[in-house]
TORZA-724427 format. One record per residue (C-alpha): residue in three letters; chain; x, y, z. Coordinates in steps of 0.25 Angstrom, whole numbers, plus 5000, padded with zeros to 4 digits. Example, Ala and Ser with C-alpha at 12.3 -4.5 7.8 and 13.67 -1.06 7.14 Angstrom:
TORZA-724427
<r seke="ALA" vexvex="A" px="5049" py="4982" pz="5031"/>
<r seke="SER" vexvex="A" px="5055" py="4996" pz="5029"/>
***
This chain:
TORZA-724427
<r seke="MET" vexvex="A" px="5817" py="5420" pz="5350"/>
<r seke="THR" vexvex="A" px="5822" py="5409" pz="5339"/>
<r seke="ILE" vexvex="A" px="5813" py="5406" pz="5327"/>
<r seke="GLY" vexvex="A" px="5808" py="5392" pz="5326"/>
<r seke="ARG" vexvex="A" px="5808" py="5391" pz="5341"/>
<r seke="SER" vexvex="A" px="5795" py="5384" pz="5347"/>
<r seke="ALA" vexvex="A" px="5788" py="5378" pz="5358"/>
<r seke="ALA" vexvex="A" px="5776" py="5370" pz="5361"/>
<r seke="TYR" vexvex="A" px="5767" py="5364" pz="5372"/>
<r seke="THR" vexvex="A" px="5757" py="5354" pz="5372"/>
<r seke="ARG" vexvex="A" px="5746" py="5354" pz="5382"/>
<r seke="VAL" vexvex="A" px="5732" py="5346" pz="5383"/>
<r seke="LEU" vexvex="A" px="5719" py="5355" pz="5385"/>
<r seke="ILE" vexvex="A" px="5708" py="5349" pz="5393"/>
<r seke="GLN" vexvex="A" px="5693" py="5353" pz="5394"/>
<r seke="GLU" vexvex="A" px="5695" py="5359" pz="5408"/>
<r seke="ASP" vexvex="A" px="5705" py="5369" pz="5400"/>
<r seke="PHE" vexvex="A" px="5694" py="5372" pz="5390"/>
<r seke="ASP" vexvex="A" px="5684" py="5375" pz="5401"/>
<r seke="ARG" vexvex="A" px="5693" py="5384" pz="5410"/>
<r seke="PHE" vexvex="A" px="5697" py="5392" pz="5396"/>
<r seke="ALA" vexvex="A" px="5682" py="5394" pz="5394"/>
<r seke="ARG" vexvex="A" px="5679" py="5399" pz="5407"/>
<r seke="LEU" vexvex="A" px="5692" py="5408" pz="5407"/>
<r seke="SER" vexvex="A" px="5687" py="5413" pz="5393"/>
<r seke="ARG" vexvex="A" px="5673" py="5412" pz="5394"/>
<r seke="ASP" vexvex="A" px="5672" py="5406" pz="5382"/>
<r seke="ASP" vexvex="A" px="5663" py="5392" pz="5384"/>
<r seke="ASN" vexvex="A" px="5660" py="5389" pz="5371"/>
<r seke="PRO" vexvex="A" px="5656" py="5374" pz="5373"/>
<r seke="ILE" vexvex="A" px="5665" py="5370" pz="5360"/>
<r seke="HIS" vexvex="A" px="5675" py="5372" pz="5372"/>
<r seke="VAL" vexvex="A" px="5669" py="5368" pz="5386"/>
<r seke="ASP" vexvex="A" px="5658" py="5359" pz="5384"/>
<r seke="PRO" vexvex="A" px="5662" py="5344" pz="5377"/>
<r seke="ALA" vexvex="A" px="5648" py="5340" pz="5376"/>
<r seke="PHE" vexvex="A" px="5646" py="5352" pz="5366"/>
<r seke="ALA" vexvex="A" px="5659" py="5352" pz="5360"/>
<r seke="ALA" vexvex="A" px="5659" py="5337" pz="5355"/>
<r seke="THR" vexvex="A" px="5647" py="5341" pz="5346"/>
<r seke="SER" vexvex="A" px="5656" py="5350" pz="5340"/>
<r seke="HIS" vexvex="A" px="5665" py="5349" pz="5328"/>
<r seke="PHE" vexvex="A" px="5675" py="5348" pz="5338"/>
<r seke="GLY" vexvex="A" px="5670" py="5337" pz="5344"/>
<r seke="ALA" vexvex="A" px="5675" py="5340" pz="5359"/>
<r seke="THR" vexvex="A" px="5678" py="5354" pz="5366"/>
<r seke="VAL" vexvex="A" px="5689" py="5362" pz="5360"/>
<r seke="ALA" vexvex="A" px="5698" py="5373" pz="5365"/>
<r seke="HIS" vexvex="A" px="5697" py="5388" pz="5365"/>
<r seke="GLY" vexvex="A" px="5705" py="5393" pz="5356"/>
<r seke="MET" vexvex="A" px="5712" py="5404" pz="5365"/>
<r seke="MET" vexvex="A" px="5713" py="5393" pz="5375"/>
<r seke="LEU" vexvex="A" px="5723" py="5387" pz="5364"/>
<r seke="TYR" vexvex="A" px="5729" py="5401" pz="5361"/>
<r seke="GLY" vexvex="A" px="5731" py="5401" pz="5378"/>
<r seke="CYS" vexvex="A" px="5740" py="5389" pz="5375"/>
<r seke="ILE" vexvex="A" px="5748" py="5396" pz="5365"/>
<r seke="ALA" vexvex="A" px="5749" py="5409" pz="5373"/>
<r seke="LYS" vexvex="A" px="5755" py="5398" pz="5385"/>
<r seke="ALA" vexvex="A" px="5767" py="5394" pz="5375"/>
<r seke="LEU" vexvex="A" px="5769" py="5408" pz="5370"/>
<r seke="GLY" vexvex="A" px="5772" py="5413" pz="5384"/>
<r seke="GLU" vexvex="A" px="5779" py="5399" pz="5390"/>
<r seke="LEU" vexvex="A" px="5786" py="5395" pz="5379"/>
<r seke="LEU" vexvex="A" px="5788" py="5403" pz="5367"/>
<r seke="PRO" vexvex="A" px="5792" py="5413" pz="5367"/>
<r seke="GLY" vexvex="A" px="5788" py="5412" pz="5381"/>
<r seke="PRO" vexvex="A" px="5787" py="5421" pz="5394"/>
<r seke="GLY" vexvex="A" px="5783" py="5435" pz="5393"/>
<r seke="ALA" vexvex="A" px="5778" py="5433" pz="5378"/>
<r seke="VAL" vexvex="A" px="5767" py="5442" pz="5373"/>
<r seke="GLN" vexvex="A" px="5759" py="5438" pz="5361"/>
<r seke="LEU" vexvex="A" px="5756" py="5448" pz="5351"/>
<r seke="GLU" vexvex="A" px="5747" py="5440" pz="5340"/>
<r seke="GLN" vexvex="A" px="5741" py="5427" pz="5338"/>
<r seke="THR" vexvex="A" px="5733" py="5422" pz="5326"/>
<r seke="LEU" vexvex="A" px="5725" py="5410" pz="5331"/>
<r seke="MET" vexvex="A" px="5717" py="5397" pz="5323"/>
<r seke="PHE" vexvex="A" px="5711" py="5387" pz="5329"/>
<r seke="PRO" vexvex="A" px="5708" py="5376" pz="5319"/>
<r seke="ASN" vexvex="A" px="5704" py="5365" pz="5326"/>
<r seke="GLY" vexvex="A" px="5700" py="5362" pz="5341"/>
<r seke="THR" vexvex="A" px="5708" py="5359" pz="5353"/>
<r seke="HIS" vexvex="A" px="5700" py="5350" pz="5360"/>
<r seke="THR" vexvex="A" px="5702" py="5345" pz="5376"/>
<r seke="MET" vexvex="A" px="5715" py="5333" pz="5379"/>
<r seke="GLU" vexvex="A" px="5721" py="5337" pz="5363"/>
<r seke="PRO" vexvex="A" px="5735" py="5341" pz="5367"/>
<r seke="ILE" vexvex="A" px="5739" py="5355" pz="5359"/>
<r seke="THR" vexvex="A" px="5753" py="5359" pz="5356"/>
<r seke="VAL" vexvex="A" px="5757" py="5372" pz="5356"/>
<r seke="SER" vexvex="A" px="5767" py="5376" pz="5348"/>
<r seke="LEU" vexvex="A" px="5775" py="5389" pz="5345"/>
<r seke="ALA" vexvex="A" px="5785" py="5392" pz="5335"/>
<r seke="VAL" vexvex="A" px="5793" py="5406" pz="5334"/>
<r seke="GLU" vexvex="A" px="5792" py="5409" pz="5319"/>
<r seke="GLY" vexvex="A" px="5797" py="5425" pz="5320"/>
<r seke="GLU" vexvex="A" px="5803" py="5435" pz="5327"/>
<r seke="ALA" vexvex="A" px="5803" py="5451" pz="5324"/>
<r seke="ASP" vexvex="A" px="5805" py="5461" pz="5335"/>
<r seke="GLY" vexvex="A" px="5804" py="5452" pz="5346"/>
<r seke="VAL" vexvex="A" px="5791" py="5447" pz="5341"/>
<r seke="LEU" vexvex="A" px="5791" py="5433" pz="5338"/>
<r seke="ASP" vexvex="A" px="5782" py="5426" pz="5329"/>
<r seke="ILE" vexvex="A" px="5778" py="5412" pz="5334"/>
<r seke="ALA" vexvex="A" px="5768" py="5401" pz="5327"/>
<r seke="THR" vexvex="A" px="5759" py="5394" pz="5337"/>
<r seke="LEU" vexvex="A" px="5752" py="5382" pz="5336"/>
<r seke="VAL" vexvex="A" px="5742" py="5375" pz="5345"/>
***
């Protein structure tokens, strides 16, 4: 795979997405699922679960770059800002290196 190759997709998360992820993960922290509670927080509104955002990265890796059959070996994640409902997110991937058939792919949400 060519170093510098990139891919991206954009989507909008809605409260129903947050609620479904909370049910699936059993993480029903009110910062994710209770708009009234979240409105009183420093975020000012509900925010996405970090692992939900990681799921968006996993989708991009498995469907866009490198694509079907890809297996992820390692990922370092940081969540410096909250992601609110109805806020477009763009997942960007870029190949930064390759060694022994293993790609180093930079990710950004």
